[in-house]
N, C-alpha and C positions, 0 to 999 in steps of 0.2 A: 297655792292651790294643791289639794291632795291628789295623789295619783289614783286612778280608778283601779279597782281590784280586777285582776285577770282570772277568769273562771277556769280556763283550760286552753291549752294551745290547740289550734285547729289542725287536724291531720290533713295532709296534702296527698294527692294521688288518687288512684282508682280505689273504689271500695273492694274489699275482699270478695272473691267469688265463693260459691258454695263449697263446703268442705268435702262433700261426697262426690262432687262432679268438678274436679279441678281442670279438666280439659274442655275448652269451648270450641265447638265446631259450628261454623256458619254455613248455611245452605241457601242458595238463591233458587227461587221458584218463580215460574211465570204466574201471572195473575190467574190464569185458568187452573194451573196446578194447585195453587194455594186455595182457590175456591173449592176445588174437588176434595182436597185434603181436609179442609175445614168442615165440609159437609160429611165426610166420612167420620171425623171426630165426633160430631154432633149425634151421629147414629149409634155411637158406642154407649154401653150401659152407664159408665161413670163420667162421660163427657170430659176426657182428659184435656189438660192444657196442650198446647202445640208441642212444647218440650217433652212432656210426659208421653204423648202419643208417638213421637219420633223414637224415644227410648224403647217403648213397647214394640214398635215395628222392627227396630233393629234387633232387639232381643229375640223376637220370634223368628226372624230370618236366620240369625246365627244358630238358634237352637235346631232349626230344621236342617241346617248345613251339617251339624254335628251328628245327626241321626243317620 
């Protein structure tokens, strides 16, 4: 019996994270906080994702601190 052809070895381990965002920070929110945050996101002009909204909020706070 002929051996089957191996297409490619499967990679093991976690997939690579984003190139521009190599640091992952996890935040725990209560259900009320998450609901309030999601409502705020939906009121924004571009409806950012949770991650993008958090980055924008952090950037805004840091910008005010520098001023």
